[in-house]
C-alpha positions in Angstrom: 0.0 0.0 0.0 2.9 2.3 0.6 6.1 2.9 -1.3 9.4 2.1 0.5 10.3 5.7 0.9 7.0 6.5 2.7 7.6 3.9 5.4 9.6 5.0 8.4 11.1 2.5 10.8 8.5 1.4 13.3 5.8 3.5 11.6 2.5 2.2 10.3 2.4 1.4 6.6 0.6 4.3 5.0 -0.3 6.1 1.8 -0.6 9.8 1.7 -2.5 12.2 -0.5 -0.4 14.6 -2.5 -0.9 18.3 -2.3 -2.5 18.2 -5.7 -4.9 15.5 -4.6 -5.9 17.4 -1.5 -6.4 20.6 -3.5 -8.3 18.8 -6.4 -10.4 15.8 -5.5 -9.9 16.3 -1.8 -7.5 13.4 -1.2 -7.1 9.7 -1.8 -10.3 8.2 -3.3 -11.7 5.4 -1.1 -14.7 3.4 -2.3 -16.8 0.8 -0.6 -17.0 -2.7 -2.0 -20.1 -1.9 -4.1 -18.1 1.0 -5.7 -21.1 3.3 -5.3 -19.9 5.3 -2.2 -16.8 7.4 -2.4 -14.9 9.5 0.2 -11.5 11.2 0.1 -9.0 10.6 2.9 -5.7 12.4 3.4 -4.0 9.2 4.8 -4.7 5.5 4.4 -2.9 3.3 7.0 -2.5 -0.4 6.7 -2.7 -1.6 10.3 -0.4 -4.5 11.3 -0.4 -4.2 15.1 -2.3 -2.5 18.0 0.7 -0.2 18.3 0.0 1.1 14.8 -3.5 2.2 15.9 -2.2 3.8 19.0 0.4 5.7 17.0 -2.3 7.1 14.7 -4.6 8.1 17.5 -1.8 10.0 19.3 -0.6 12.0 16.3 -3.4 14.3 15.1 -1.1 16.4 12.9 0.2 13.5 10.8 -3.2 11.6 11.0 -6.0 14.1 10.8 -9.6 13.5 11.9 -11.9 11.8 11.3 -10.3 8.5 11.9 -12.4 5.6 10.5 -11.5 1.9 10.6 -12.2 -0.1 7.4 -12.7 -3.8 7.0 -14.1 -5.3 3.8 -16.2 -2.1 3.2 -19.5 -3.9 2.5 -21.5 -1.2 4.3 -24.0 0.6 2.1 -23.9 3.9 4.0 -21.1 6.4 4.6 -20.6 5.1 8.1 -16.9 4.5 7.3 -16.3 7.7 5.3 -13.2 9.6 6.4 -13.3 12.8 4.2 -10.2 14.9 4.9 -9.2 12.4 7.5 -7.5 9.0 8.1 -8.6 5.5 7.0 -7.4 2.5 9.0 -7.3 -0.6 6.9 -7.7 -3.3 9.5 -7.6 -6.4 7.3 -4.0 -7.4 8.0 -4.7 -7.5 11.8 -6.4 -10.8 11.3 -5.1 -13.5 13.6 -7.1 -16.0 15.6 -5.7 -15.6 19.1 -7.5 -18.2 21.1 -10.2 -20.9 20.7 -11.8 -22.1 23.9 -14.6 -24.5 24.7 -17.2 -21.7 24.4 -15.4 -18.6 23.2 -13.1 -17.5 20.4 -10.8 -14.5 20.5 -9.7 -12.8 17.3 -8.0 -9.7 16.0 -10.3 -7.0 14.6 -9.5 -7.6 10.9 -10.2 -11.4 10.9 -12.8 -12.4 8.4 -15.9 -14.1 9.7 -15.8 -16.9 7.2 -12.1 -17.7 7.9 -12.8 -17.9 11.6 -16.0 -19.9 11.1 -14.2 -22.5 9.0 -11.5 -22.9 11.6 -14.2 -23.4 14.2 -15.9 -25.9 12.0 -12.7 -27.9 11.8 -12.9 -28.1 15.6 -16.6 -29.0 15.6 -17.6 -25.5 16.8 -19.5 -22.6 15.3 -20.7 -19.1 15.9 -24.2 -18.6 17.2 -25.0 -16.3 14.2 -23.7 -17.2 10.8 -24.6 -14.3 8.5 -24.4 -14.7 4.7 -21.6 -12.0 4.4 -18.6 -14.1 5.1 -16.2 -11.2 4.3 -17.3 -9.2 7.3 -14.5 -8.5 9.7 -15.1 -9.4 13.2 -14.1 -6.0 14.5 -16.9 -4.5 12.5 -19.6 -7.0 13.4 -18.7 -6.7 17.1 -19.8 -3.0 17.1 -22.3 -2.7 14.2 -25.7 -4.0 13.2 -26.0 -7.3 11.4 -28.8 -9.6 10.7 -29.7 -13.3 10.3 -33.0 -15.1 10.8 -33.0 -15.9 14.5 -32.8 -19.6 15.3 -35.3 -20.6 18.1 -34.4 -19.1 21.4 -31.4 -17.2 20.0 -30.5 -13.7 18.8 -30.0 -12.8 15.1 -27.2 -10.2 15.5 -23.5 -11.2 15.7 -22.7 -8.5 18.2 -25.1 -9.9 20.8 -22.6 -12.7 21.3 -19.6 -10.4 21.6 -18.6 -10.7 25.3 -15.3 -8.7 25.3 -13.8 -6.0 23.1 -10.3 -4.4 23.2 -10.5 -0.9 21.7 -8.0 1.8 21.1 -9.7 5.1 22.1 -9.4 8.5 20.5 -6.7 9.4 23.0 -4.6 6.3 22.1 -5.4 4.3 25.2 -6.0 0.5 25.0 -9.2 -0.3 26.9 -11.0 -3.6 27.4 -14.8 -3.7 27.7 -16.3 -6.8 29.1 -19.5 -8.2 30.5 -18.5 -6.8 33.9 -19.6 -3.5 32.6 -23.0 -4.4 30.9 -24.2 -0.9 30.1 -20.9 0.0 28.5 -20.7 -3.2 26.5 -24.3 -2.6 25.4 -23.2 0.8 24.0 -20.0 -0.6 22.5 -21.9 -3.3 20.5 -23.6 -0.5 18.5 -20.7 2.0 18.5 -19.6 1.7 14.9 -16.1 2.5 16.0 -17.1 5.8 17.6 -15.9 4.8 21.1 -12.6 3.4 19.7 -11.2 1.1 17.1 -11.9 -2.6 17.8 -8.5 -4.3 17.6 -9.6 -7.6 19.4 -12.9 -9.2 20.2 -14.2 -12.3 22.0 -17.4 -14.1 20.9 -19.4 -16.8 22.5 -19.5 -20.0 20.4 -21.2 -23.4 20.6 -20.9 -26.9 19.4 -21.3 -27.4 15.6 -24.9 -28.2 14.8 -26.4 -30.3 12.1 -29.1 -28.2 10.4 -32.1 -29.0 8.2 -33.4 -26.5 5.6 -36.4 -26.3 3.3 -38.4 -23.7 1.4 -42.1 -23.0 1.0 -43.7 -20.6 -1.4 -47.0 -18.7 -0.5 -49.2 -16.2 -2.2 -49.2 -12.9 -0.2 -52.5 -13.4 1.5 -51.8 -17.0 2.3 -48.5 -15.9 3.8 -50.2 -13.2 5.9 -52.7 -15.7 7.3 -49.9 -18.3 8.1 -47.4 -15.8 9.5 -48.4 -16.3 13.2 -47.9 -20.0 12.9 -44.7 -19.7 10.9 -43.0 -17.5 13.5 -44.2 -19.7 16.3 -42.6 -22.9 14.9 -39.2 -24.3 15.9 -37.6 -22.9 12.8 -35.9 -19.7 11.8 -37.7 -17.7 9.1 -35.9 -16.0 6.2 -38.0 -14.5 3.4 -37.6 -14.2 -0.3 -40.1 -11.5 -1.3 -41.5 -11.0 -4.8 -43.8 -7.8 -4.7 -44.5 -8.0 -8.5 -45.5 -11.7 -8.3 -47.5 -11.4 -5.1 -45.4 -14.2 -3.6 -43.3 -14.9 -0.5 -40.9 -17.8 -0.2 -40.0 -18.8 3.3 -36.7 -20.5 4.2 -37.1 -22.6 7.3 -33.9 -23.7 9.1 -33.8 -25.9 12.2 -31.0 -27.4 14.3 -31.3 -31.2 14.6 -28.5 -31.9 17.1 -24.7 -31.8 17.5 -23.0 -32.5 14.2 -20.6 -35.0 15.8 -23.7 -37.1 16.7 -25.4 -36.8 13.4 -25.7 -39.9 11.1 -24.0 -39.7 7.7 -22.0 -37.0 6.1 -23.6 -33.5 5.7 -24.8 -32.4 2.2 -23.2 -29.2 0.9 -25.1 -29.0 -2.5 -28.1 -26.9 -1.3 -26.0 -24.0 0.1 -23.5 -24.1 -2.8 -26.4 -23.7 -5.3 -28.0 -21.0 -3.3 -24.7 -19.1 -2.8 -23.8 -19.3 -6.5 -27.2 -17.9 -7.5 -27.1 -15.2 -4.9 -23.4 -14.2 -5.3 -23.1 -14.4 -9.1 -25.9 -15.6 -11.3 -28.9 -13.4 -10.1 -27.0 -10.1 -9.9 -25.2 -10.9 -13.2 -28.5 -11.4 -14.9 -29.9 -8.2 -13.4 -26.9 -6.3 -14.7 -27.1 -7.7 -18.2 -30.8 -7.0 -18.4 -30.3 -3.4 -17.4 -27.4 -2.9 -19.8 -28.7 -4.6 -22.9 -32.5 -4.5 -22.8 -33.8 -1.0 -22.9 -37.5 -1.9 -22.9 -38.8 -2.0 -19.3 -41.6 -4.3 -20.3 -39.3 -6.9 -21.8 -36.7 -6.5 -19.1 -39.1 -7.0 -16.2 -41.0 -9.8 -18.0 -37.7 -11.8 -18.1 -37.0 -10.9 -14.5 -40.4 -12.1 -13.4 -39.9 -15.4 -15.2 -36.5 -15.8 -13.6 -38.0 -15.1 -10.2 -40.7 -17.7 -10.8 -38.0 -20.2 -11.7 -36.1 -19.3 -8.5 -39.2 -20.1 -6.4 -39.3 -23.5 -8.1 -35.6 -24.1 -7.5 -35.9 -23.2 -3.8 -38.7 -25.7 -3.1 -37.2 -28.5 -5.1 -33.4 -28.3 -4.8 -32.4 -25.9 -2.0 -33.3 -28.3 0.8 -31.6 -30.9 3.0 -32.1 -32.7 6.2 -28.4 -32.5 7.1 -26.4 -29.4 6.3 -23.8 -27.3 8.1 -24.6 -23.7 9.3 -21.3 -22.3 8.1 -22.1 -23.3 4.5 -24.5 -20.4 4.5 -21.6 -17.9 4.4 -20.5 -16.5 1.1 -16.9 -15.5 0.4 -17.2 -12.5 -2.0 -14.2 -11.4 -4.1 -11.9 -8.8 -2.6 -12.7 -6.5 -5.5 -16.3 -6.4 -6.7 -17.0 -7.1 -10.4 -19.9 -6.5 -12.7 -22.1 -9.0 -10.8 -22.0 -7.0 -7.6 -25.2 -5.9 -5.9 -26.4 -3.6 -3.2 -29.3 -3.5 -0.8 -31.1 -1.6 2.0 -32.8 -2.7 5.2 -35.7 -1.7 7.4 -37.1 -3.8 10.2 -40.8 -3.7 11.2 -42.7 -4.9 14.4 -43.7 -8.5 14.0 -47.3 -7.9 15.1 -47.9 -5.4 12.2 -45.7 -7.1 9.6 -48.5 -8.7 7.5 -50.2 -5.4 7.0 -46.9 -3.6 6.4 -46.0 -6.1 3.7 -49.4 -5.7 2.0 -48.9 -2.0 2.0 -45.4 -2.4 0.7 -46.5 -4.6 -2.3 -49.1 -1.9 -3.2 -46.6 0.9 -2.7 -43.9 -0.8 -4.8 -46.3 -1.3 -7.7 -47.4 2.3 -7.5 -43.8 3.5 -7.5 -43.2 1.5 -10.6 -46.3 2.8 -12.3 -45.5 6.4 -11.5 -41.7 6.3 -12.0 -41.1 3.4 -14.3 -38.4 1.9 -12.0 -38.2 -1.1 -9.7 -35.4 -3.0 -8.1 -33.9 -5.4 -10.7 -33.4 -8.2 -8.1 -35.8 -9.7 -5.6 -36.4 -8.5 -2.0 -35.4 -10.5 1.1 -36.5 -10.4 4.7 -35.5 -11.9 8.1 -37.3 -12.6 11.3 -35.1 -11.4 14.2 -35.9 -11.9 17.9 -36.2 -9.0 20.3 -32.7 -8.0 21.4 -31.5 -5.3 23.8 -27.9 -6.5 23.8 -26.8 -3.4 21.9 -28.0 0.1 22.7 -29.0 1.0 19.1 -30.5 -2.4 18.4 -33.2 -2.3 15.7 -35.1 -5.1 17.6 -35.1 -3.2 21.0 -38.9 -3.1 21.3 -39.8 -6.6 20.1 -39.2 -9.2 17.4 -39.2 -7.8 13.9 -39.2 -8.9 10.2 -37.5 -6.9 7.6 -38.1 -5.8 4.0 -34.8 -5.5 2.1 -34.9 -4.5 -1.6 -31.9 -5.7 -3.6 -30.5 -4.1 -6.8 -27.4 -3.9 -9.0 -27.5 -0.2 -8.2 -28.9 0.8 -11.6 -29.8 4.5 -12.2 -32.9 5.3 -10.2 -31.8 3.2 -7.2 -31.0 6.2 -4.9 -34.3 8.0 -5.7 -36.2 4.8 -5.0 -34.4 4.4 -1.6 -35.4 7.9 -0.6 -39.0 7.1 -1.2 -38.6 3.7 0.4 -37.2 5.3 3.5 -40.2 7.6 3.8 -42.5 4.6 3.5 -40.6 2.5 6.0 -40.4 5.3 8.6 -44.1 6.1 8.3 -44.8 2.4 9.0 -42.8 2.4 12.2 -39.7 0.8 10.8 -36.2 0.8 12.3 -33.1 1.1 10.1 -29.5 -0.2 10.3 -27.1 2.7 10.4 -24.5 0.8 8.3 -26.9 -0.8 5.9 -29.8 1.7 5.2 -28.7 4.3 2.8 -30.2 7.9 2.7 -31.4 8.2 6.3 -32.5 11.6 7.7 -32.0 12.7 11.3 -35.7 12.7 11.9 -36.0 9.1 10.7 -33.2 8.0 13.0 -34.6 9.9 16.0 -38.1 8.4 15.4 -36.7 4.9 15.3 -34.3 5.1 18.3 -35.7 7.8 20.5 -33.9 8.7 23.7 -31.4 5.9 23.2 -29.5 8.3 20.9 -28.9 10.7 23.8 -27.8 7.8 26.0 -25.3 6.7 23.3 -24.1 10.2 22.8 -23.3 10.6 26.5 -21.1 7.5 26.4 -19.5 8.6 23.1 -18.6 12.0 24.4 -16.9 10.4 27.4 -14.6 8.4 25.1 -14.1 10.9 22.3 -14.7 14.5 23.6 -12.8 16.0 20.7 -14.7 14.1 18.0 -11.6 12.4 16.7 -13.6 9.4 15.4 -16.8 11.3 14.4 -17.3 11.7 10.7 -19.9 13.8 9.0 -22.3 10.9 8.5 -22.6 10.2 12.2 -22.4 13.9 13.2 -25.6 14.5 11.1 -27.5 11.5 12.4 -26.4 11.1 16.0 -24.4 13.9 17.5 
């Protein structure tokens, strides 16, 4: 990342903006994985040790504010933007430090999928196995994530983080543990605003055998069955098709410890699902947008493809014995033409059926009035009530989400602004790292006085706003 002459003995590995870059574009261009968000930092530092982070924090002249840590940059908001400031690339700080019987300790830049596969080799697993395997564990320890909650469990990775080691804005190394529950609660949704997570410990469990199946419902049938679906001993992930009036439900259930299961697990179902979700579906959406100008023809093909997806789910993406970590997808380090993006709002479970009906009607009206719709499907997750993190989007009760997915074709941003209005009006809660285009009023409506409680903690750890970027200043401070 740096040329030899830019590296001093004992100094972090860094890349600096030239005077021309600062005067022109504003600094070094830094993009997220989806390539649709850009910021301009003056310094990018490749972190290789905790001391590197300490050195950056203690030298505000060489490393200007805001300081924002970066992992694999899959966030869809400007939560990691460091305009005029310093980016900390955490990915080289990635060792597994300790694997115990019920916890694992890792450095902040370790990838979720790498650690999960090492745990699998030891017949262990995380409690929450999100699809995005490239997420760094420092980021998921302090940011919102989602997976359909297994019975009796949470659906956010940070809920199982029991210890963090952070480097504060003043350069102090601080450990936050379960001995300070309120502080840990704030840290789990701190987005690096209390300090940079350089080490994290997560609770883990024995590797489970898992069954999976899919069922497809018409909208009204789904609405009638929803109370029974969420009351069963399965998790509930949704594949939502507003323009076909269909909802496909993915049902997962643990069937016992993997070591005691009979026969070898099947990997085919998840490999097929992951290939479709990672490459084939977004690739098709991109090609349809680029080469078929007629909306009628383009969306006719998309509807037929989505119909085939429903058939594939029910007939082939199923198994009585699979492995939870197979759900994770390893995306390429650099995104290609098959990349996709998304946004997320969560809605109270007791009102979800009515909300989903309203959303189907709203999405169709938006297409009629604007001639635009997401060129991939929507997904949704049922997540249990969870107050483990202060800014949890499931604070008040269990929720289900509505998540439009797109290749980011022109019109996506305008759609999201209207979608945000719809979701906020229907009592939704966003994810600050995965819901683009939020306004301060929408965030305050969703989180209420918890914002003030978080701000009080944040000011205590960063009174000079060393870690606060413009995005969080607008929404939180």
